[in-house]
Backbone as CSV, one residue per row, in Angstrom:
resi,resn,N_x,N_y,N_z,CA_x,CA_y,CA_z,C_x,C_y,C_z
1,MET,9.477,92.980,84.811,10.242,93.488,84.562,11.938,93.709,85.467
2,THR,11.311,93.523,86.528,12.759,93.309,87.722,13.314,92.209,87.357
3,ARG,12.656,91.082,87.396,13.123,89.502,87.010,14.423,89.886,85.586
4,ARG,13.660,90.409,84.675,14.465,90.267,83.492,15.671,90.946,83.667
5,LEU,15.826,92.639,84.304,16.508,93.312,84.734,18.006,92.242,85.676
6,THR,17.502,91.520,86.703,17.993,90.742,86.929,18.875,89.857,86.749
7,ARG,17.883,89.409,85.593,18.842,88.153,84.743,19.857,88.825,83.645
8,GLU,19.231,90.113,83.316,20.664,90.583,82.707,21.794,91.227,82.985
9,LEU,22.114,91.645,84.292,22.668,92.020,85.073,23.512,90.615,85.662
10,SER,23.073,89.680,85.978,23.669,88.779,86.519,24.413,87.485,85.845
11,SER,24.381,87.746,84.531,24.733,87.464,83.005,24.456,86.206,82.614
12,ARG,23.024,85.424,83.245,22.392,84.473,83.164,21.936,84.486,81.547
13,PRO,21.368,83.456,80.800,21.127,83.310,79.464,19.867,83.622,79.907
14,LEU,18.841,84.540,78.763,17.599,84.861,78.709,16.909,83.575,77.877
15,HIS,15.598,83.843,78.519,14.637,82.872,77.832,13.685,83.330,77.981
16,GLY,12.688,82.908,77.251,11.076,84.086,77.295,10.309,82.898,77.764
17,ARG,9.021,83.613,77.695,7.913,82.744,78.370,7.876,81.792,77.525
18,TRP,7.565,81.793,76.072,7.742,80.408,75.413,8.179,80.195,74.491
19,SER,9.548,80.308,74.931,10.256,80.315,73.751,11.153,78.672,74.649
20,ASP,12.346,78.974,73.993,13.720,77.610,74.476,13.405,77.781,75.979
21,PRO,13.129,76.404,76.594,12.860,76.017,77.705,14.265,76.132,78.396
22,PRO,14.350,76.182,80.272,15.597,76.536,80.580,16.395,75.467,80.519
23,PRO,17.862,75.512,80.630,18.754,74.556,80.116,18.874,73.371,81.593
24,LEU,19.172,72.217,80.665,18.980,70.957,81.643,20.073,71.338,83.110
25,PRO,20.116,70.606,84.082,20.977,71.044,85.015,21.932,69.638,84.749
26,GLU,23.025,69.887,85.474,24.265,68.721,85.432,24.135,68.120,86.229
27,LEU,23.917,67.169,85.274,23.669,65.566,86.701,25.165,64.999,86.998
28,THR,25.136,64.766,88.549,26.442,64.419,88.760,26.268,63.136,89.758
29,SER,25.057,62.914,90.071,25.189,61.653,90.676,26.030,60.135,90.046
30,PRO,26.318,59.535,90.439,27.152,58.427,89.903,25.721,56.964,89.303
31,ASP,24.565,57.143,89.793,24.218,56.259,89.573,22.654,56.561,88.922
32,ARG,22.009,55.734,88.221,21.053,55.849,87.379,19.582,56.887,88.523
33,ARG,19.391,56.191,89.211,18.315,56.398,90.053,18.444,58.222,91.046
34,GLY,19.777,58.156,91.095,20.244,59.507,91.862,20.113,60.455,90.666
35,LYS,20.642,60.439,89.067,20.398,61.126,88.112,19.108,61.885,87.574
36,VAL,17.980,60.411,87.922,16.593,61.174,87.265,16.298,61.377,88.662
37,LEU,16.457,61.736,89.924,15.875,62.039,90.827,16.360,63.428,90.852
38,GLU,17.669,64.029,90.704,18.048,65.036,90.700,17.752,66.094,88.850
39,LEU,17.298,65.336,87.937,16.247,65.783,86.730,14.973,65.930,87.348
40,LEU,14.197,65.134,87.962,12.986,65.486,88.587,13.011,66.720,89.793
41,ALA,14.022,66.799,90.596,13.807,67.831,91.522,14.388,69.203,90.910
42,ALA,15.132,69.222,89.506,15.330,70.424,89.200,14.086,71.204,88.828
43,GLN,13.008,70.852,88.511,11.924,71.516,88.114,10.428,70.771,88.263
44,PRO,10.629,70.709,89.952,9.216,70.011,90.889,8.200,70.259,90.186
45,TRP,7.672,71.460,89.647,6.492,72.070,89.150,5.803,70.863,88.251
46,ARG,7.041,70.163,87.528,7.095,69.556,85.872,6.743,68.286,86.335
47,ALA,5.624,67.496,85.609,5.412,66.263,85.324,6.145,65.520,83.940
48,ARG,6.883,64.610,84.202,7.721,64.437,82.937,7.163,62.726,82.375
49,ARG,6.924,62.692,81.194,7.133,61.215,80.614,8.257,60.190,80.799
50,GLY,7.965,59.005,80.713,9.205,58.618,81.182,10.158,58.339,80.367
51,ALA,9.850,58.634,78.644,10.420,58.622,77.636,11.719,59.857,77.771
52,GLU,11.128,61.011,78.339,11.718,62.276,78.189,12.945,62.185,79.421
53,PRO,13.193,61.168,80.552,14.528,60.870,81.201,15.426,60.263,80.657
54,ALA,14.468,59.420,79.530,15.240,58.063,78.876,16.367,58.475,77.736
55,ALA,15.595,59.582,77.425,16.266,60.742,76.067,17.358,61.382,76.723
56,ILE,17.039,62.096,78.290,18.059,63.051,78.726,19.253,61.855,78.751
57,LEU,19.005,61.017,79.215,20.002,59.798,79.747,20.605,59.202,78.884
58,GLY,20.468,58.968,77.767,20.632,58.071,76.677,20.303,56.919,76.944
59,ILE,19.474,56.450,77.656,18.662,55.189,77.809,17.972,54.406,76.373
60,GLU,18.235,53.595,75.701,17.584,53.056,74.723,16.402,52.250,74.614
61,ASN,16.422,51.379,75.750,15.599,50.408,75.991,14.282,51.184,76.983
62,VAL,13.129,52.106,76.419,12.339,53.013,76.978,11.375,52.385,78.185
63,ASN,10.860,50.716,77.670,10.173,50.527,78.240,10.675,49.481,79.728
64,SER,11.579,49.434,79.647,12.344,48.419,81.081,12.705,49.431,81.793
65,PHE,13.089,51.140,81.214,13.256,52.326,82.109,11.889,52.722,82.919
66,ARG,10.686,52.424,81.808,9.352,52.485,82.630,9.220,51.738,83.797
67,VAL,9.807,50.382,83.815,9.076,49.795,84.413,9.909,50.035,86.133
68,GLN,11.078,50.567,85.725,12.003,50.657,87.027,11.662,51.946,87.483
69,LEU,11.378,53.162,87.014,10.882,53.883,87.283,9.406,53.920,88.197
70,SER,8.505,52.959,87.499,7.152,52.497,88.469,7.559,51.708,89.714
71,GLN,8.892,51.105,89.624,9.223,50.380,90.856,9.785,51.095,92.015
72,TRP,10.610,52.482,91.467,10.842,53.457,92.266,9.749,54.196,93.105
73,SER,8.813,54.300,92.494,7.267,54.930,93.016,6.688,54.483,94.586
74,PRO,6.420,53.078,94.545,6.276,52.711,95.883,7.159,53.027,97.264
75,GLN,8.309,52.662,96.392,9.858,52.717,97.348,9.885,54.367,97.805
76,GLY,8.851,55.257,97.442,9.016,56.740,97.835,10.042,57.350,97.357
77,HIS,10.379,56.814,96.097,11.994,57.689,95.448,11.345,58.848,94.542
78,ILE,10.204,58.270,93.763,9.486,59.421,93.070,7.893,59.477,93.140
79,ASN,7.309,60.229,92.173,5.702,60.154,92.315,5.227,59.744,91.492
80,LYS,4.657,58.800,91.178,4.037,58.365,89.558,2.290,59.512,90.035
81,ILE,2.308,59.849,88.996,1.178,60.669,88.644,0.372,59.942,88.050
82,GLY,0.733,59.329,86.862,-0.131,58.790,85.753,0.679,57.599,85.010
83,PRO,-0.322,57.477,84.212,0.670,55.986,83.053,1.445,56.662,82.327
84,ALA,3.003,56.373,82.923,3.857,56.853,82.337,4.335,58.042,82.541
85,LEU,3.895,58.855,83.527,4.188,59.985,83.940,4.209,60.514,85.424
86,TYR,5.770,60.957,85.510,6.537,60.744,86.934,6.628,62.263,87.251
87,GLY,6.957,62.565,88.515,7.444,64.078,89.175,8.231,63.709,90.646
88,SER,8.470,64.806,90.861,9.608,64.336,92.324,8.487,64.463,93.422
89,VAL,8.853,63.901,94.244,8.545,63.613,95.495,8.126,64.945,96.225
90,PRO,6.912,65.228,96.612,6.680,66.469,96.939,6.961,66.294,98.548
91,VAL,7.887,67.989,98.972,8.856,67.946,99.871,7.589,68.340,101.367
92,SER,7.870,67.715,102.501,6.803,67.616,103.466,7.417,69.055,104.465
93,ALA,6.726,69.860,104.656,7.218,71.129,105.646,7.293,70.729,107.236
């Protein structure tokens, strides 16, 4: 209840537990990799399929984008969780 009141007082839009997802972050990076990293870092608990960031970024060739995501994984930029499933790199303490 306290969180709900805090949101109402801060005039942020309300979203229910099972309703609309939270809004996407504003992507400020000039390059594709930076935008993908910003998108994954905005919700680090969430794993995304390769087609989701492609649709958000307006990339039409999803297969080549998935190849690019797979290449970024061994370089340590993103975390490949499974086939076509990606997440942000865990931050070590």
